[in-house]
Structures are given as structure tokens and as C-alpha cells.
KOLKOL-742653 format. One record per residue (C-alpha): residue number from 0; x negated, y, z. Coordinates in nm, 4 decimals. Layout:
N
{atom NUM; {X; Y; Z}}
...
This chain:
192
{atom 0; {1.1932; 12.7345; 11.0204}}
{atom 1; {1.0421; 12.4690; 10.7962}}
{atom 2; {1.2135; 12.4952; 10.4587}}
{atom 3; {1.1759; 12.1589; 10.2876}}
{atom 4; {1.4381; 12.2175; 10.0183}}
{atom 5; {1.1917; 12.3189; 9.7479}}
{atom 6; {0.9759; 12.0083; 9.7646}}
{atom 7; {1.2026; 11.7279; 9.8838}}
{atom 8; {1.5463; 11.5963; 9.7933}}
{atom 9; {1.6390; 11.4199; 10.1199}}
{atom 10; {1.5593; 11.4066; 10.4890}}
{atom 11; {1.5604; 11.0911; 10.6997}}
{atom 12; {1.5435; 11.1141; 11.0779}}
{atom 13; {1.4569; 10.8582; 11.3387}}
{atom 14; {1.6966; 10.9141; 11.6259}}
{atom 15; {1.5637; 10.8040; 11.9655}}
{atom 16; {1.2890; 11.0410; 12.0744}}
{atom 17; {1.3037; 11.2306; 11.7440}}
{atom 18; {1.6480; 11.3847; 11.7007}}
{atom 19; {1.7898; 11.2913; 12.0411}}
{atom 20; {1.5861; 11.3036; 12.3619}}
{atom 21; {1.7078; 10.9587; 12.4588}}
{atom 22; {1.3769; 10.8037; 12.5546}}
{atom 23; {1.3869; 10.8892; 12.9293}}
{atom 24; {1.7449; 10.7560; 12.9441}}
{atom 25; {1.6491; 10.4420; 12.7494}}
{atom 26; {1.3592; 10.3839; 12.9908}}
{atom 27; {1.5913; 10.3982; 13.2942}}
{atom 28; {1.8294; 10.1510; 13.1255}}
{atom 29; {1.5399; 9.9240; 13.0254}}
{atom 30; {1.3847; 9.9315; 13.3735}}
{atom 31; {1.7092; 9.8347; 13.5446}}
{atom 32; {1.8120; 9.5638; 13.2973}}
{atom 33; {1.4676; 9.4024; 13.2780}}
{atom 34; {1.4163; 9.4130; 13.6568}}
{atom 35; {1.7421; 9.2193; 13.6948}}
{atom 36; {1.5626; 8.9328; 13.5153}}
{atom 37; {1.2274; 8.9765; 13.6899}}
{atom 38; {1.0603; 9.1226; 13.3819}}
{atom 39; {0.8178; 9.4120; 13.4142}}
{atom 40; {0.8306; 9.6788; 13.1415}}
{atom 41; {0.5822; 9.9609; 13.2033}}
{atom 42; {0.6532; 10.3126; 13.0815}}
{atom 43; {0.3353; 10.3074; 12.8697}}
{atom 44; {0.4406; 9.9860; 12.6964}}
{atom 45; {0.7953; 10.1215; 12.6540}}
{atom 46; {0.6711; 10.4229; 12.4574}}
{atom 47; {0.4283; 10.2100; 12.2540}}
{atom 48; {0.7194; 9.9887; 12.1410}}
{atom 49; {0.9471; 10.2797; 12.0459}}
{atom 50; {1.1612; 10.1905; 11.7444}}
{atom 51; {1.1325; 9.8131; 11.7898}}
{atom 52; {1.4776; 9.6497; 11.8268}}
{atom 53; {1.5760; 9.5606; 12.1836}}
{atom 54; {1.6102; 9.1801; 12.1379}}
{atom 55; {1.2583; 9.1667; 11.9894}}
{atom 56; {1.1192; 9.3554; 12.2910}}
{atom 57; {1.3035; 9.1294; 12.5366}}
{atom 58; {1.1752; 8.8125; 12.3641}}
{atom 59; {0.8173; 8.9427; 12.3546}}
{atom 60; {0.8042; 9.0507; 12.7200}}
{atom 61; {0.9837; 8.7384; 12.8460}}
{atom 62; {0.7395; 8.5165; 12.6565}}
{atom 63; {0.4366; 8.7145; 12.7841}}
{atom 64; {0.5628; 8.6971; 13.1442}}
{atom 65; {0.6724; 8.3332; 13.1336}}
{atom 66; {1.0438; 8.4074; 13.1727}}
{atom 67; {1.3315; 8.2361; 12.9964}}
{atom 68; {1.6198; 8.4696; 12.9110}}
{atom 69; {1.8827; 8.5131; 12.6434}}
{atom 70; {1.7303; 8.8115; 12.4616}}
{atom 71; {2.0610; 8.9133; 12.3006}}
{atom 72; {2.2427; 8.9162; 12.6376}}
{atom 73; {1.9683; 9.1184; 12.8093}}
{atom 74; {1.9512; 9.3625; 12.5167}}
{atom 75; {2.3296; 9.4057; 12.5210}}
{atom 76; {2.3264; 9.4692; 12.8979}}
{atom 77; {2.0566; 9.7321; 12.8421}}
{atom 78; {2.2681; 9.9057; 12.5737}}
{atom 79; {2.5785; 9.9041; 12.7977}}
{atom 80; {2.3810; 10.0628; 13.0811}}
{atom 81; {2.2292; 10.3148; 12.8391}}
{atom 82; {2.5770; 10.4171; 12.7209}}
{atom 83; {2.6828; 10.4730; 13.0814}}
{atom 84; {2.3903; 10.7164; 13.1134}}
{atom 85; {2.4488; 10.8786; 12.7717}}
{atom 86; {2.6135; 11.1925; 12.9076}}
{atom 87; {2.2641; 11.3076; 13.0148}}
{atom 88; {2.1133; 11.2963; 12.6634}}
{atom 89; {2.0107; 11.6226; 12.4970}}
{atom 90; {1.8867; 11.6977; 12.1431}}
{atom 91; {1.5173; 11.7455; 12.0652}}
{atom 92; {1.5531; 12.1178; 11.9947}}
{atom 93; {1.2974; 12.1764; 11.7122}}
{atom 94; {1.4132; 11.8692; 11.5178}}
{atom 95; {1.7809; 11.9483; 11.5804}}
{atom 96; {1.7142; 12.2979; 11.4391}}
{atom 97; {1.5560; 12.1539; 11.1223}}
{atom 98; {1.8534; 11.9213; 11.0683}}
{atom 99; {2.0990; 12.2037; 11.1322}}
{atom 100; {1.9179; 12.4320; 10.8869}}
{atom 101; {1.9175; 12.1718; 10.6061}}
{atom 102; {2.2501; 11.9946; 10.6679}}
{atom 103; {2.4451; 12.1778; 10.3971}}
{atom 104; {2.1602; 12.1876; 10.1443}}
{atom 105; {2.0393; 11.8295; 10.1037}}
{atom 106; {2.1371; 11.4719; 10.1876}}
{atom 107; {2.0267; 11.3523; 10.5293}}
{atom 108; {2.0286; 11.0121; 10.6972}}
{atom 109; {1.9423; 10.8436; 11.0250}}
{atom 110; {1.7018; 10.5441; 11.0283}}
{atom 111; {1.6927; 10.3982; 11.3788}}
{atom 112; {1.5771; 10.0932; 11.5672}}
{atom 113; {1.8992; 10.1077; 11.7716}}
{atom 114; {2.2162; 9.9248; 11.6694}}
{atom 115; {2.4237; 10.1471; 11.4373}}
{atom 116; {2.7206; 10.1694; 11.6763}}
{atom 117; {2.4914; 10.3014; 11.9522}}
{atom 118; {2.3356; 10.5543; 11.7139}}
{atom 119; {2.6781; 10.6742; 11.6013}}
{atom 120; {2.7880; 10.7189; 11.9630}}
{atom 121; {2.4775; 10.9268; 12.0418}}
{atom 122; {2.5250; 11.1425; 11.7315}}
{atom 123; {2.8914; 11.1991; 11.8223}}
{atom 124; {2.7971; 11.2846; 12.1819}}
{atom 125; {2.5555; 11.5467; 12.0461}}
{atom 126; {2.8237; 11.6741; 11.8044}}
{atom 127; {2.6110; 11.6174; 11.4935}}
{atom 128; {2.7405; 11.2885; 11.3508}}
{atom 129; {2.9009; 11.4602; 11.0498}}
{atom 130; {2.5679; 11.6118; 10.9417}}
{atom 131; {2.4423; 11.2769; 10.8099}}
{atom 132; {2.5471; 11.0939; 10.4964}}
{atom 133; {2.4271; 10.7600; 10.6346}}
{atom 134; {2.3318; 10.5987; 10.9633}}
{atom 135; {2.1176; 10.2859; 10.9299}}
{atom 136; {2.0604; 10.0826; 11.2447}}
{atom 137; {1.8498; 9.7783; 11.3230}}
{atom 138; {2.1567; 9.5620; 11.2678}}
{atom 139; {2.2013; 9.6887; 10.9094}}
{atom 140; {1.8811; 9.5379; 10.7683}}
{atom 141; {1.7154; 9.1960; 10.7703}}
{atom 142; {1.3777; 9.3373; 10.8768}}
{atom 143; {1.4174; 9.6341; 11.1146}}
{atom 144; {1.1368; 9.8677; 11.2206}}
{atom 145; {0.8417; 9.8417; 11.2165}}
{atom 146; {0.9256; 9.7040; 10.8686}}
{atom 147; {1.0143; 9.9624; 10.6030}}
{atom 148; {1.3668; 9.8282; 10.5295}}
{atom 149; {1.5532; 10.0737; 10.7549}}
{atom 150; {1.3978; 10.3712; 10.5760}}
{atom 151; {1.4521; 10.2248; 10.2291}}
{atom 152; {1.8198; 10.1560; 10.3071}}
{atom 153; {1.8710; 10.5089; 10.4454}}
{atom 154; {1.7298; 10.6636; 10.1261}}
{atom 155; {1.9401; 10.4319; 9.9110}}
{atom 156; {2.2609; 10.5232; 10.0951}}
{atom 157; {2.2075; 10.8975; 10.0467}}
{atom 158; {2.1070; 10.8433; 9.6821}}
{atom 159; {1.7521; 10.9769; 9.7067}}
{atom 160; {1.4276; 10.8143; 9.5909}}
{atom 161; {1.2214; 10.7367; 9.9054}}
{atom 162; {0.9261; 10.9143; 9.7419}}
{atom 163; {1.1382; 11.2329; 9.7469}}
{atom 164; {1.2232; 11.2024; 10.1181}}
{atom 165; {1.0713; 11.3579; 10.4237}}
{atom 166; {1.0918; 11.1344; 10.7320}}
{atom 167; {1.0843; 11.2631; 11.0889}}
{atom 168; {0.9403; 11.0249; 11.3502}}
{atom 169; {0.7959; 11.0249; 11.7015}}
{atom 170; {0.6176; 10.6867; 11.7238}}
{atom 171; {0.3234; 10.5335; 11.5409}}
{atom 172; {0.5274; 10.2245; 11.4434}}
{atom 173; {0.8080; 10.4413; 11.3054}}
{atom 174; {0.5658; 10.6622; 11.1114}}
{atom 175; {0.4035; 10.3533; 10.9617}}
{atom 176; {0.7462; 10.2185; 10.8559}}
{atom 177; {0.8399; 10.5468; 10.6866}}
{atom 178; {0.5006; 10.5776; 10.5133}}
{atom 179; {0.5282; 10.2181; 10.3903}}
{atom 180; {0.8672; 10.3124; 10.2408}}
{atom 181; {0.6869; 10.5840; 10.0415}}
{atom 182; {0.8147; 10.8807; 10.2419}}
{atom 183; {0.6181; 11.1822; 10.3547}}
{atom 184; {0.6171; 11.1724; 10.7341}}
{atom 185; {0.6416; 11.4543; 10.9832}}
{atom 186; {0.5164; 11.3568; 11.3278}}
{atom 187; {0.7628; 11.5489; 11.5436}}
{atom 188; {0.5143; 11.5545; 11.8312}}
{atom 189; {0.3329; 11.8279; 11.6361}}
{atom 190; {0.6489; 12.0429; 11.6498}}
{atom 191; {0.6979; 12.0242; 12.0269}}
């Protein structure tokens, strides 16, 4: 087990694809909701945009494909469908184990590109919501990922200097956001 207690004061976890294996479920929800509006969203592009808020993705793809949609409505429909599929979500075992090991020893937070209420529902479904002192979603900051605001707010809410935090991420955009916030980043893909 990675023991981070001696060198860091706080841990901040991305959620989708990092702590919870939600990405396959998100892709199904995305595929169905985008197809309903005639928008193509390839799996490769989906993974490349991991961590970017849903309305931003909808606007970008609609613009690129010459479609006119209400990005907020499409994003909300995607989240509703995702929640219907949520029962299938499992934790990412190595990252879950790290969080479980450190949960009583140091402050921990979630910094996600999902809306906070969706993140909280996922954490409760996995039975780990109470492990975290703060959950910061895309709707809690002015500039969500890939900006650094989500990570800075998470550190602030658990009372730890971002420079004393370890961040766990699975996407390049998320890792860049955490690094820009001054955190040391662990690419969870190296743990799998």
C-alpha cells in the first residue's frame, strides 16, 4: 500500500475513472443521449475529454457537427440516463484501497468534472461518501476542469495547502488541472 501520510497532508481524488469506474457507464449514457440529437461522440473522443463538464462537451460537439441544441438540456438528459445505469458502477480497486487506507489519517476530498449532486450519489452508491471532507463538482466553481479551480477549492475546503496535497487522476486534462493547482499528481493508470 502506498503510504502518503509522511509526505503529504491531504489527498484529492478525481472521481469518474479514478475512484469510481464510471467511464463505461458514462459512455453508454453519452452515446444514447447524443444520438437522440444526431450528434456523434466517438469513444476515443469521449476518453480524451474526460473531466470536461457535460454542457461544454455538448456545445463543442454540436458546434463541430453543425447541430443546434440546448446544451444544458442534453447534458441533464445524459445525467438522468447515467443515474438510471448507476447500479452497475464499481470502484477502481487500487484507488479505492488507497482512499480506504488513508481515510482516518488525513483529510481527503473529491474534485470532479461532474455536478456535485451526481458525484455525491455515486459516492453514496459505493458506500464511501463519508470518507471525504469535501466534494467539489463542476457546478461549485466558476472555471471547472481543465482549469485548476476545482482542485484549489477542494484543498481549501479540507484546510490543506494545495502544495501539500496529492491528487489522483486518470486523464491528461485532469492531471494538468491538478498540477496547475500546485499538487503532486498520481496518474492512476500506473496503478492498474
